[in-house]
C-alpha positions as CSV (number, residue, x, y, z in Angstrom):
1,M,188.0,63.3,75.2
2,E,190.7,66.0,75.3
3,V,192.0,66.9,71.8
4,S,194.8,69.1,70.4
5,I,194.5,72.0,68.0
6,K,195.6,69.5,65.2
7,H,192.9,67.0,66.2
8,S,190.3,69.9,66.3
9,A,191.3,70.9,62.8
10,K,190.9,67.3,61.6
11,L,187.4,67.1,63.1
12,L,186.4,70.3,61.3
13,S,187.9,69.1,58.0
14,Q,186.0,65.8,58.1
15,A,182.6,67.5,58.9
16,N,180.5,68.9,56.1
17,H,177.4,70.1,58.0
18,I,178.5,72.2,61.0
19,V,176.7,74.4,63.5
20,L,178.7,77.0,65.4
21,T,177.5,78.4,68.6
22,A,178.7,80.2,71.8
23,H,177.3,81.3,75.2
24,I,174.2,83.3,75.8
25,H,174.7,87.0,76.4
26,P,177.5,86.9,73.8
27,D,180.6,89.1,74.3
28,G,183.3,90.1,71.9
29,D,185.3,87.0,72.3
30,A,182.3,84.7,71.7
31,L,181.1,86.6,68.6
32,G,184.5,87.3,67.1
33,S,185.5,83.6,67.5
34,V,182.3,82.3,65.9
35,L,182.4,84.8,63.0
36,A,186.0,84.2,62.1
37,L,185.6,80.4,62.1
38,Y,182.4,80.7,60.1
39,A,184.1,82.8,57.4
40,Y,186.8,80.2,56.9
41,L,184.6,77.1,57.0
42,S,182.0,78.6,54.6
43,A,184.7,79.6,52.2
44,Q,185.7,75.9,52.1
45,G,182.3,75.0,50.7
46,K,181.0,73.5,54.0
47,N,177.4,73.9,55.0
48,V,177.8,76.1,58.1
49,K,175.1,77.7,60.4
50,M,175.7,80.1,63.3
51,L,173.2,79.7,66.1
52,L,173.0,81.9,69.2
53,D,170.2,81.8,71.8
54,D,170.4,85.6,72.1
55,E,170.6,88.8,70.1
56,V,173.8,90.2,68.9
57,P,174.5,93.3,71.0
58,R,174.5,96.6,69.2
59,A,178.2,97.3,69.8
60,F,179.2,94.3,67.7
61,R,177.0,94.9,64.7
62,F,179.9,96.3,62.6
63,L,181.4,92.8,62.2
64,A,181.1,91.1,58.8
65,D,178.4,88.4,58.6
66,W,176.8,89.2,62.0
67,K,173.3,89.2,60.3
68,K,173.8,85.6,59.4
69,I,173.7,84.6,63.0
70,E,170.3,82.9,63.7
71,Q,168.4,82.1,66.8
72,P,167.5,78.4,67.5
73,Q,164.0,77.6,66.2
74,S,163.2,74.1,65.1
75,V,165.2,70.8,65.5
76,M,168.0,70.5,63.0
77,T,168.9,67.1,61.5
78,G,171.9,65.8,59.6
79,I,174.5,67.9,61.5
80,D,178.0,66.3,61.6
81,L,179.5,68.5,64.3
82,L,178.3,71.1,66.8
83,V,181.2,73.5,67.6
84,V,180.7,75.2,71.0
85,L,183.1,78.2,71.4
86,D,183.9,80.2,74.5
87,S,181.4,78.3,76.7
88,S,182.3,76.4,79.8
89,D,179.2,74.2,80.1
90,L,176.3,73.0,77.9
91,E,173.7,75.1,79.7
92,R,175.4,78.3,78.6
93,I,174.4,77.7,75.0
94,G,170.7,77.8,75.9
95,K,168.2,76.4,73.4
96,V,170.8,75.5,70.9
97,K,171.5,72.3,72.8
98,D,167.8,71.4,72.3
99,V,167.7,71.8,68.6
100,V,171.0,70.3,67.5
101,T,171.9,66.7,68.2
102,A,175.5,66.0,67.1
103,P,179.0,65.3,68.5
104,I,180.3,68.4,70.2
105,L,183.7,70.0,69.8
106,N,184.2,72.5,72.6
107,I,187.0,75.1,72.2
108,D,187.3,77.3,75.2
109,H,189.6,79.1,77.7
110,H,187.5,79.3,80.8
111,I,189.1,78.0,84.0
112,S,185.6,76.8,85.1
113,N,185.0,74.6,82.0
114,L,183.1,71.4,82.9
115,K,184.5,69.3,80.0
116,F,181.0,68.5,78.9
117,A,181.7,67.8,75.2
118,E,182.7,64.6,73.3
119,Y,185.8,66.5,72.2
120,W,187.4,69.5,74.0
121,Y,190.3,71.7,73.6
122,I,190.7,74.0,76.6
123,D,193.5,76.3,77.5
124,S,192.8,78.5,80.5
125,Q,196.2,80.2,80.1
126,V,195.3,82.2,77.0
127,A,193.5,85.6,77.2
128,A,190.7,84.7,74.9
129,T,189.1,81.9,72.8
130,G,190.0,84.1,69.9
131,E,193.6,83.2,70.4
132,L,192.8,79.5,70.1
133,I,190.7,80.1,66.9
134,F,193.6,82.1,65.4
135,K,195.9,79.2,66.1
136,L,193.4,76.7,64.8
137,L,193.1,78.7,61.5
138,K,196.9,78.7,61.2
139,E,196.9,74.9,61.7
140,M,194.4,74.6,58.8
141,N,196.5,77.0,56.6
142,A,193.6,79.4,56.4
143,A,193.9,82.6,54.4
144,I,193.0,85.2,57.0
145,T,190.9,88.0,55.4
146,S,190.8,91.5,56.9
147,S,187.3,90.9,58.2
148,M,188.4,87.7,59.9
149,A,191.4,89.5,61.4
150,T,189.1,92.2,62.7
151,A,186.8,89.7,64.4
152,L,189.7,87.9,66.0
153,F,191.5,91.1,67.1
154,M,188.2,92.2,68.7
155,A,187.8,88.8,70.4
156,I,191.2,88.9,72.0
157,A,191.3,92.7,72.8
158,T,187.9,92.7,74.5
159,D,188.7,89.7,76.8
160,C,191.9,91.3,78.0
161,G,190.6,94.8,78.4
162,F,192.5,96.0,75.3
163,F,195.7,94.6,76.8
164,R,195.3,96.1,80.2
165,Y,194.4,93.0,82.3
166,A,196.7,90.5,83.9
167,N,195.8,87.8,81.4
168,T,197.7,89.8,78.7
169,S,200.8,87.8,77.8
170,A,203.6,88.2,75.3
171,E,201.9,85.7,73.1
172,T,198.6,87.7,73.3
173,L,200.4,90.8,72.1
174,K,202.3,88.8,69.4
175,L,199.0,87.4,68.0
176,A,197.4,90.8,68.1
177,S,200.3,92.2,66.1
178,E,199.9,89.5,63.5
179,L,196.2,90.3,63.2
180,V,197.0,94.0,62.6
181,A,199.4,93.0,59.9
182,L,196.5,91.0,58.4
183,G,194.2,93.9,58.2
184,A,192.7,94.5,61.7
185,E,192.4,98.2,62.6
186,P,192.4,98.7,66.4
187,H,191.3,102.3,66.2
188,T,188.3,101.4,64.1
189,I,187.3,98.6,66.4
190,S,187.6,100.7,69.5
191,E,185.6,103.5,67.9
192,H,182.7,101.1,67.3
193,L,182.9,99.7,70.8
194,D,183.2,103.1,72.5
195,V,180.1,104.6,70.9
196,K,177.1,104.5,73.2
197,P,173.4,105.2,72.4
198,L,172.0,108.3,74.0
199,S,169.7,106.0,76.1
200,V,172.8,104.5,77.8
201,I,174.0,107.9,78.9
202,K,170.6,109.0,80.0
203,V,170.0,105.9,82.2
204,L,173.5,106.0,83.8
205,P,172.6,108.4,86.6
206,K,169.6,106.2,87.6
207,V,171.9,103.2,87.6
208,L,174.6,104.8,89.7
209,E,172.0,105.8,92.3
210,T,171.6,102.1,93.1
211,L,175.3,101.8,94.0
212,E,175.9,99.9,97.3
213,I,179.2,99.5,99.1
214,I,179.5,96.6,101.4
215,E,182.3,96.6,104.0
216,C,183.4,93.0,104.3
217,S,186.9,92.0,105.3
218,Q,190.5,93.0,105.1
219,N,190.5,91.5,101.6
220,G,188.4,94.3,100.3
221,K,184.9,95.7,99.8
222,I,182.0,94.6,97.6
223,A,180.2,97.1,95.4
224,A,176.9,96.4,93.7
225,L,174.7,98.0,91.1
226,T,171.0,97.0,90.6
227,L,169.1,97.3,87.3
228,S,165.5,96.7,88.2
229,Q,162.7,96.1,85.7
230,E,161.7,99.7,86.4
231,I,165.0,101.1,85.3
232,L,165.1,98.7,82.3
233,A,161.5,99.4,81.2
234,D,162.4,101.8,78.4
235,F,166.0,100.7,78.0
236,K,166.9,97.8,75.7
237,D,170.6,98.6,75.0
238,D,173.7,96.7,76.3
239,T,174.4,97.3,80.0
240,E,177.6,95.3,80.4
241,G,179.8,98.3,80.6
242,F,178.1,99.6,83.7
243,I,179.9,97.1,85.9
244,N,183.2,98.9,85.4
245,Y,182.0,101.8,87.6
246,P,181.8,99.8,90.8
247,R,184.9,97.7,89.8
248,N,187.1,100.8,89.5
249,I,186.2,102.2,92.9
250,E,189.2,102.3,95.3
251,G,189.2,99.5,97.8
252,V,186.6,97.4,96.0
253,E,187.6,93.8,95.4
254,I,184.3,92.3,94.0
255,A,181.9,94.2,91.8
256,I,178.4,92.8,91.1
257,M,175.7,93.9,88.8
258,F,172.2,92.6,89.2
259,K,170.0,92.8,86.2
260,E,166.3,91.8,86.7
261,A,165.2,89.7,83.7
262,D,161.7,89.1,85.1
263,T,160.1,88.7,88.5
264,H,161.8,85.5,89.2
265,S,165.0,85.6,87.2
266,V,168.1,87.8,87.8
267,R,171.2,88.0,85.6
268,V,174.4,88.5,87.7
269,S,177.7,89.9,86.4
270,L,180.8,89.5,88.6
271,R,184.2,91.2,88.4
272,S,187.1,91.1,90.8
273,K,190.7,92.3,91.1
274,M,192.2,89.2,92.8
275,V,189.7,86.6,94.0
276,D,188.3,83.9,91.8
277,V,184.7,84.9,91.1
278,S,184.3,82.0,88.6
279,Q,183.9,79.8,91.7
280,L,181.0,81.9,93.0
281,A,179.3,81.9,89.5
282,L,179.8,78.2,89.2
283,A,178.0,77.6,92.6
284,F,174.9,79.3,91.0
285,G,175.0,77.4,87.7
286,G,177.1,80.0,85.8
287,G,180.8,80.2,85.1
288,G,183.5,82.4,83.5
289,H,186.9,83.6,84.3
290,A,188.6,84.1,87.6
291,R,188.1,87.9,87.4
292,A,185.0,88.1,85.2
293,A,182.1,85.7,85.5
294,G,178.4,85.5,85.5
295,C,175.3,83.5,86.3
296,T,171.5,83.6,86.3
297,V,169.7,83.2,89.6
298,T,166.1,82.0,89.5
299,E,164.8,84.0,92.4
300,T,163.2,87.4,93.1
301,L,165.6,90.3,92.8
302,G,165.8,90.8,96.6
303,R,166.4,87.1,97.2
304,A,169.0,86.9,94.5
305,K,170.9,89.9,95.9
306,T,170.9,88.4,99.4
307,L,172.2,85.0,98.1
308,I,175.0,86.4,95.9
309,I,176.2,89.1,98.3
310,D,176.4,86.6,101.1
311,A,178.4,84.2,98.9
312,A,180.6,87.1,97.8
313,K,181.3,88.0,101.5
314,Q,182.3,84.4,102.2
315,L,184.6,84.4,99.2
316,L,186.3,87.5,100.4
317,V,186.7,86.3,104.0
318,K,188.3,83.1,102.7
319,G,190.4,84.9,100.1
320,L,189.5,82.0,97.8
321,G,191.6,81.9,94.6
322,V,193.7,85.0,95.3
323,N,196.9,83.5,93.9
324,D,195.2,81.4,91.2
325,A,193.3,84.4,89.9
326,K,196.3,86.5,88.9
327,R,196.5,85.1,85.4
328,D,192.9,84.9,84.4
329,N,190.3,87.6,83.6
């Protein structure tokens, strides 16, 4: 059932044993939202666990309590509430769904949300789930610490391109201002996020050599990068920022990054300037925002590229979601 922020606060107040989770391949919004809510709930004396079916990317390991995030192992019993943040469908939380059986509260802002939970609060007009968590904490009269403010500022800022994307609203800027007043330091956050391991810089030329430009229609071009297992063999660092290179090329409407996980599994990241790529991702079992989405294709790298690029061509020809995508990133 659809619930309000007030109802969400009530559900959290009534639960004593809580598991917090978010989507696999966690980004700043997912991690910041989970960590900020964890800080408040644990301070209230509740038994709270953070589970993610993935590792915490290096760039976000400056956040307080990140080491307390665990990966799902054995079945957990006695859980009152599973809180799924920043995830549009149940499959996106990976193995967490297999080890936790409890009513689900889903708080999310993805336009592609499938409303899979027993309780959901979804607002696709906000820039980030972090905005919703900040409002939720206000509803619960939470005392926001500087570390919580930092986590929430990062959640919001990263999902709106540090206030450069079209999903940046007056409310987004207002909330960010409040978080700075509560102790968030934008310059410190950006410094942590901008630092790259030497391995990232060294592999970048090899990645850019894979760049493909596909002429498609009057609605724009497609640009793709391919990270094969050969390129990734000695490279374990976060690769998400690479997709900004094809995205920023003049005339490119859809940018795609293919990352070969194994011989029959490919992770696909999608970015656009106008069209709704969340619809493309959804067709392949993924999801996301209108201008930033992703999915995993269970095929060989070559086959996955063919399927995704063909679908992207059709999307461009139709111009699907051009007007609807203007507000979401």
